[in-house]
C-alpha positions in Angstrom: 0.0 0.0 0.0 1.8 3.1 -1.2 1.6 6.3 0.8 0.7 8.2 -2.3 -2.5 6.2 -2.6 -3.5 6.0 1.1 -5.6 9.1 1.0 -7.7 7.6 -1.8 -8.6 4.7 0.5 -11.1 4.5 3.4 -9.4 4.7 6.8 -11.2 1.7 8.2 -10.1 -0.4 5.2 -6.5 0.8 5.8 -6.7 -0.2 9.5 -8.0 -3.7 8.6 -5.3 -4.2 6.0 -2.5 -3.1 8.4 -3.9 -4.5 11.6 -1.6 -7.5 11.9 1.5 -5.3 11.4 0.9 -2.9 14.3 1.9 -3.3 18.0 -0.5 -4.5 20.7 -1.0 -1.0 22.2 -1.7 0.4 18.7 -4.3 -2.4 18.2 -6.2 -1.0 21.2 -6.5 2.3 19.3 -7.4 0.5 16.1 -10.1 -1.5 17.8 -11.6 1.6 19.4 -11.5 3.5 16.0 -13.2 0.6 14.2 -15.9 0.4 16.8 -16.3 4.1 17.3 -15.4 6.0 14.1 -17.6 9.0 14.9 -16.3 9.3 18.5 -12.8 9.2 17.0 -13.5 12.0 14.5 -14.9 14.1 17.4 -11.8 13.7 19.6 -8.5 15.3 19.6 -5.4 13.1 20.2 -5.5 13.4 24.0 -9.2 12.6 24.1 -8.8 9.5 21.9 -5.8 8.4 24.0 -7.9 8.5 27.1 -10.9 6.7 25.5 -8.7 3.9 24.1 -6.5 3.6 27.2 -3.1 4.5 25.6 -0.8 7.4 25.5 -0.9 10.3 23.0 2.4 9.0 21.5 0.8 5.6 20.8 -1.9 7.3 18.8 0.6 9.1 16.7 2.7 5.9 16.2 -0.3 3.9 15.1 -1.1 6.6 12.5 2.5 6.5 11.2 2.6 2.7 11.1 -0.5 2.4 9.0 0.7 5.1 6.6 -0.5 8.6 7.7 1.7 11.6 8.4 0.1 12.0 11.8 -3.2 12.0 13.7 -4.5 15.2 12.0 -4.3 13.6 8.5 -5.8 10.4 9.9 -8.7 12.3 11.5 -9.7 14.5 8.6 -9.5 11.5 6.2 -11.8 9.5 8.5 -14.1 12.6 8.7 -14.2 12.6 4.9 -15.2 8.9 4.9 -18.0 9.4 7.4 -19.2 12.4 5.5 -19.6 10.4 2.3 -21.9 8.0 4.2 -23.7 10.5 6.3 -23.8 13.5 4.0 -25.8 16.4 5.5 -27.6 18.4 2.8 -27.4 22.1 3.4 -30.7 23.8 2.9 -30.2 26.1 0.0 -33.7 27.2 -0.8 -34.8 30.8 -0.4 -37.8 29.8 1.7 -38.8 32.0 4.6 -37.0 31.0 7.8 -33.9 29.3 6.4 -31.6 32.2 7.3 -33.3 32.6 10.6 -32.8 28.9 11.5 -29.2 29.2 10.7 -28.7 32.1 13.2 -31.0 30.3 15.7 -28.4 27.5 15.7 -25.7 30.0 16.4 -27.7 31.5 19.3 -28.3 28.0 20.8 -24.6 27.3 20.5 -23.6 30.5 22.3 -26.0 29.7 25.1 -24.5 26.2 25.5 -21.1 27.7 25.6 -22.0 30.3 28.2 -23.2 27.4 30.5 -19.9 25.6 30.0 -17.6 28.5 30.7 -16.6 28.7 34.4 -17.4 32.1 35.9 -14.6 32.0 38.5 -12.1 31.2 35.7 -13.4 34.1 33.6 -13.0 36.6 36.5 -9.5 35.4 37.3 -8.5 35.9 33.7 -10.0 39.4 33.8 -8.0 40.2 36.9 -4.8 38.9 35.3 -5.3 41.1 32.2 -6.0 44.2 34.2 -3.0 43.8 36.5 -0.4 42.5 34.0 2.5 44.5 32.6 2.0 43.0 29.1 0.0 40.1 27.6 1.8 37.9 25.1 -0.7 36.3 22.8 0.6 33.1 21.1 -1.2 31.3 18.3 -0.4 29.5 15.0 -2.1 28.5 11.8 -5.9 29.1 11.6 -6.0 30.9 14.9 -3.3 33.5 14.1 -6.0 35.9 12.9 -7.6 35.6 16.4 -4.3 36.6 18.1 -4.1 39.7 15.8 -7.8 40.6 16.6 -7.3 40.1 20.3 -4.0 42.1 20.4 -5.6 45.0 18.6 -8.6 45.0 20.8 -6.5 44.8 24.0 -4.5 47.8 22.8 -7.7 49.8 22.3 -8.8 49.2 25.9 -5.4 50.0 27.4 -3.7 46.6 27.8 -0.2 46.3 26.3 0.3 43.2 24.3 2.5 41.4 21.8 1.3 39.1 19.0 2.6 37.9 15.7 2.1 35.2 12.9 5.2 33.2 13.5 6.4 30.9 16.3 9.8 32.6 16.3 8.2 35.9 17.0 6.1 34.9 20.0 8.8 32.6 21.4 11.2 35.6 21.4 8.7 37.8 23.2 7.9 35.1 25.8 11.6 34.6 26.3 12.1 38.3 27.0 9.0 38.6 29.1 9.0 40.4 32.5 7.8 38.6 35.7 4.5 40.7 35.7 3.7 39.6 32.1 1.2 36.9 31.2 0.7 34.6 28.2 -2.6 34.0 26.4 -2.4 30.8 24.3 -5.0 30.3 21.6 -5.4 26.8 20.1 -8.7 25.3 19.1 -7.4 21.7 19.3 -5.1 22.4 22.3 -2.4 20.3 20.6 -0.5 22.8 18.5 3.2 22.0 19.3 4.7 25.5 18.9 1.9 26.9 21.1 2.7 24.2 23.7 6.4 25.1 23.6 5.5 28.7 24.1 3.5 28.0 27.2 6.2 25.6 28.5 8.7 28.4 28.2 6.4 30.8 29.9 5.9 28.4 32.8 9.7 28.0 33.1 9.8 31.8 33.6 7.1 31.7 36.2 4.4 33.4 34.1 0.7 32.9 34.4 -0.9 31.3 31.3 -4.5 31.5 30.0 -5.6 29.0 27.4 -8.4 29.6 25.0 -9.3 26.3 23.5 -12.2 24.1 22.4 -10.9 21.0 24.2 -10.9 20.7 28.0 -8.9 17.5 27.7 -5.8 18.6 25.8 -2.1 19.1 26.5 -2.6 22.9 26.4 -5.4 22.8 29.1 -3.3 20.6 31.3 -0.3 22.9 31.5 -2.2 26.3 31.6 -3.2 28.0 34.8 -6.7 29.0 33.5 -8.7 27.5 30.6 -11.5 29.4 28.8 -13.4 26.6 27.2 -14.7 27.7 23.7 -17.1 24.8 23.2 -20.8 25.1 22.5 -23.2 22.3 21.7 -21.8 18.8 21.2 -21.9 18.1 17.4 -20.0 15.9 15.0 -16.7 17.1 13.7 -16.7 18.6 10.2 -13.3 19.4 8.7 -14.6 22.4 6.7 -16.9 23.8 9.4 -14.0 23.4 11.8 -12.3 26.4 10.1 -15.0 28.6 11.6 -13.8 30.4 14.7 -17.2 31.5 16.1 -16.8 29.9 19.5 -13.2 31.0 19.9 -14.1 34.5 18.9 -17.0 34.5 21.4 -14.7 33.5 24.3 -12.3 36.2 23.4 -15.0 38.9 23.0 -16.5 37.9 26.4 -13.1 38.2 28.1 -12.5 41.6 26.4 -15.9 42.8 27.4 -15.4 42.1 31.1 -11.9 43.8 31.0 -13.2 47.0 29.4 -15.2 49.6 31.3 -15.4 53.3 31.1 -13.3 53.9 34.3 -10.6 51.5 33.1 -10.4 53.1 29.7 -10.2 56.6 31.2 -7.5 55.5 33.6 -5.4 54.1 30.8 -6.3 56.9 28.3 -7.0 54.1 25.9 -9.4 56.2 23.8 -6.7 58.9 23.0 -5.6 57.3 19.7 -9.2 57.2 18.4 -9.6 60.9 19.3 -6.4 61.8 17.5 -7.4 59.9 14.4 -11.0 61.1 14.4 -10.3 64.1 12.2 -9.3 61.7 9.4 -12.6 59.9 9.5 -15.7 61.2 7.8 
């Protein structure tokens, strides 16, 4: 079975063909996947490891041994396979109520997320942002745009921050951080290796770390001081829909909303740039 062709095959067929070649611990993973393909697709690597009774490393090794580059490729290929069998037709008619139902789904998702977010954790994160010297925002890949958005918003409410689009950039800023600084780590999966390395460096320096992630059971959640869980309703993983950052953005906006208030903005003179630039806006 050539690696070039593996993505053209169904994951469960690949597992069956390679089953006798993998180690005993990896067979535990394979057995779980074959019996629970949808649960597998809905899980990150740490969640799958816990459900199948093995380590994260065993999950990755199994994926390598049967021909995939890693768990991510394995997962999205399995999601594709399930999508073919359980294809959800998107309502495309212009009938009354279609658009409304779409946004109703968003509203229900936000309400579910609000129930899952721990209030005490939120207020502790607010306090850290209000008392820190500088907030270093670290993110990579699809969530880089969220770090830029959050950094800009923090600046407008008077909180100094650093943020960039490369691991080298944020690692350098974390390495040069002062004791009163904090780190905000954004990773939807909670498994991004560069983000984890950034948090590990921050912890070595004694900095407090806030994680914004969609997975409570993840390496990022385990090593962070506070976790803002950006998870709404339980729903099947969809690779294309997973690019949407609605939940992550909502968690960030909620945090920023609680940090910002009129007294704070006046104290930090955070509205001064807008006043200066106002003459250039019609």
